[in-house]
N, C-alpha and C positions, 0 to 999 in steps of 0.2 A: 672658508672652504666648505662648500655644500655638496661636493661630489661624492658619489659612491665609487669606490675603486674596485675593479675586478682584476684578479691575477690568475691567469692560466699559466701552466708551467710544465716543462719537461721533467720527468722523474729524476730527482737528484740535483736539480738546478738551483735549489734553495728557495723556492717560491714561498714556502711556509715561513721560513726564517725572515725573508725580506718583507713579506706581508705583515708579520708581527711587528717588525721594527717601524714600518711605515705607519701602522695604526698607533703605535706608542708615540711616534714623533708628532702625529696630527691630533692625538688625544681622542681617537675614535675607536669603535669596536672592531675586532677582527672576528669574522665568522668562518669557521672551517669545520671542526669536529662538532660544533654546536648544531650544524645543519643535520648531522647524523642523529644527534640526540632528539632534536625536534621532529625529525622524520619518523623515528621509532615511536615517539609518543602519539603522533598524529595518524600514522598508518596502521599501527597494530603489529607490524612486522618486528621481529627481534633485531638486535644490533648487528648480529653476524650476517643476517640476510641482507640488511641495508648496505653494510660495508661491502659485501660480496657483489651486490648488484650495481651499486653506483659506480659510474665511470668504467664499467666493464661490459661491453657488448661486442661480441665477435661477429664476423661476417656470417658464420654458420648459424649462430643463434638468431641473428636478425632475419635470415632467410626462413628459418623454421617458424619464427613468430609471424612473419608475413603470411605464411601458409595456414597456421593454426589460430590466428588471432580471432577468427570468427567462430571458433569452437567454444561452446559453453564449458567444455571440459578442460580448456587450456587457459588458466588465468595468467595474464601477462604481468608477472610480478615486477619486472624492471620498469615497464611503462607506468605502473601504479606508483612505484617509488619515485620515479622521475617527476610525475605530476605533483606529488606531495612536496618534493624538494623545490620545485618551481614556486609553489605557493609560499613556502617558508622563505625562500630567497627574496621574493617580492615583498613580503612583510618586513623583512629586515631592512631592505632598501627604502621602503616607505617610512620607516621609523626615523631615518636620518643618515648622515654621513657614516660610512663604514667601509671596511675592506672585506671582500668576499672572495674566497679561494675556489677556483675550479667550478665543476658541475654546470658548465654552460651558462654561468651567470651573466657573462657579457652579452650573449644573444638574448637571454631571457629578459634582461633589463632593456636592451635596445628595442626589442619588438614591443615592449610595454610602454615605451616612451619615457623611461626614467633616465635622466642624464647620468652618465657614468664615464669614468676614465678606464679604458681597457688596456691591460698590460699583459705581455707574454714574456716569460723568463725562460731563457734557454742557455745551454753551455755545451762545450765539447764533451764527448763521451768519456774522455780521460779525466776531465775535471769532475764530472758527475760521479764517475766510479770512485775517485778519491774521496769525495764528500760522503758517499754512501758507505765506503769502507769504514770511515770514522763513526758514522751514525749507527750502522748495523753490526759492525764487528766482523762482517764477512771479509775474508782475506783472499779467497780464491777469485782470481781475475775473470775466469770464464763464467763463474757463477754470477758475479756482479754484472758482467756484460749481458748475460741472458736476462737477468732481472730488469735491467734498464730497458732493453729492447722490448720485453714483454709488457712492462708498465706503459711505455710510450705507445705501443701498439693498441693496447686496450683503451687508453685515453683518447687516442686519435679516432678509433672506431666509434666510441661513445659520442664524442663531440660531433663528428661528421654525421652520425645517424640522427641525432636529435636537433641539429641546427641546419643541416643541409649545406654547411660550409666546410672549409678545410681547416682543421686544427693546425695552428702554427703559421697560417698564411698571414703575412704582415698587414694585408689589407683589412683584416678583421680587428686590428688593434691600433691604439693610438701610439703605444710605445712597445717596441720589441727590444729586449735588453739581454746582452750576453754576460751573465753573472761570472763566468769563468775569466773573461777578459777585464770586465769593469770592477769586479769584486762586489760583495754584498752592500758595503757602505755607500759606494757611489750609486748603485742601483736604487737604494733607498732615497738618497738625496735627489736623484733625477725624478723619481715618482712623486715625491713630496713637492718638488718645485713645479712639476706639471699640474698636480692637483690644485695647488694654490694659485696658479696663473690662469688656468682655464676658466672661462665665464660660466 
């Protein structure tokens, strides 16, 4: 298996858990928070700034950046962080087979000509709310719903902004899996089987 696997995911759909199990099953590296650490080291920005800027671009901020990007007084922090993360992702992929979570990795590798298996994990809002209730300890249903909607909105805007494509569109991925219906274990088995069978 010489493929790099990228996993994009709706918030609360279990993408990190599934990605971790896939990496363990295949005996390869999983890159998620490592990308943040490497970006901090390479960019000089602190961890909080990197975490705040990655995967979070609103339509308003994108509009303001398009107006102010030519100003020497307006450093585009998010673009700078994205550029560093892109370089980090490419380096990880060039080192060998691995699983990379989010951060437009599918499109970054595709445009660079690096073979990869692109996966999108989704689930119903009810399933995701229940998963996040267990993981975060948040019990208020309205709060959970707002969190899920906000996170998905931010990820969608970020992906669409930096790739020019639609986040979650099945045409952008080789596999789109409903973790709520299939369960984590079957999702892992299907990704592993696809990675092993693809040339």
